[in-house]
N, C-alpha and C positions, 0 to 999 in steps of 0.2 A: 548771465546768471541773475543779475539784479536789474535787468532792463525795465521792468514794470514795477519796481519796488518804490513806494512813496515813503521817504524818510519822515515826513510830517506825521505819519500814522504810527511811528515807532513807540511813542509814549503810551498811546491807547492800547497798542498790542502788548506792551510790557505789563500794563495794568490788568489787562484781561488774562495774561499768563499767570499773574499773581493770584487772581481770583480763582482761576481754574486749578492752580496748584493747591490752594487751600481747600477747595471742594474735594479734590482728589484725595488729600490726606484725611479729611473727614469721612469720605466714603470708604477708604481703606480700613479705618478703625471699625467700621460696621460689618466688614466682610469676614467670613470665616472659611478657612481651608483645613481640610483634614486628610491625613495620609495614614494608611494602615500597613502593617507588615506582619509576617508570620500568620497569614490567613485571618487577620483581625485580632491576633493576640496582643498586639501593641497598636495603639492609636494615638496620634499626636495632632493637636489642632493649634493653628496660629491665626491671628487676625491679619489683615492686609498690611499692617505695619511690621510684620515679622516677629511679633511678640507671642510667645507660647501662652496659650490660654487654657489648655487642657491636655492631660496625658492620662491614658487608660491602659492598664496592664492586666493581663490575664494572671490570676493567682498562681497558676502552675509555673509561671516563669520566675517566681520569687525565690525558688530554690536552685535556679540555673542561671547564675550570674552572667556567664559568657553568652548564652543565647539571648538573654535580656538585653545585654549591651549591643549585640549585633542588630537585633530587631529594632531597638530604640534608635540607633544611629541611622538605620535604613529609613525609618518613618520620618525622622527629623530632616534628613537630606531630601526626601521626596516632598515634604510639605514646604520646605524652604524654596525648592525649585518652583512650586506652584505660586508662592507669594511673589517671587522674582518675575515670573512670566506675567503675572497680573500687573505688576508695576510697569513692566515694559509696554504692555498693551495700553494701559491707562495713559502713560506718557505719550505714546504715539498718537492716541486719540486726541489728547489735549493739544499737542503741537499742530495736528492737522486742522483742528477746529479754530485755531487763532492765527492762521495765516498760511497754511499749507506746508509748514516745515516738515511735517511727518509723512508727506506724500512723495512718491517717486515721480520723476519726470520722464 
């Protein structure tokens, strides 16, 4: 598994990993993901760090608390999944770029 692995390069690889991680966090802050539910009656947006940055609600839902809750939960869950998938992809790309850790043999 480690037959061609040069330990002398480990420090440089760790430094590169730190740089890549910092860049990944900065990039995530600038990304925006949006999920809608109820045919667009509810919309939730998050940045790549998983922070909610916008919620839009159709006025007709304001008098129907139960429907609003269901649609809001659905949109929140969907956008959270988008953010997590993006994090997994970015991590895999970062690892493969600093030494092949993210690649299959």
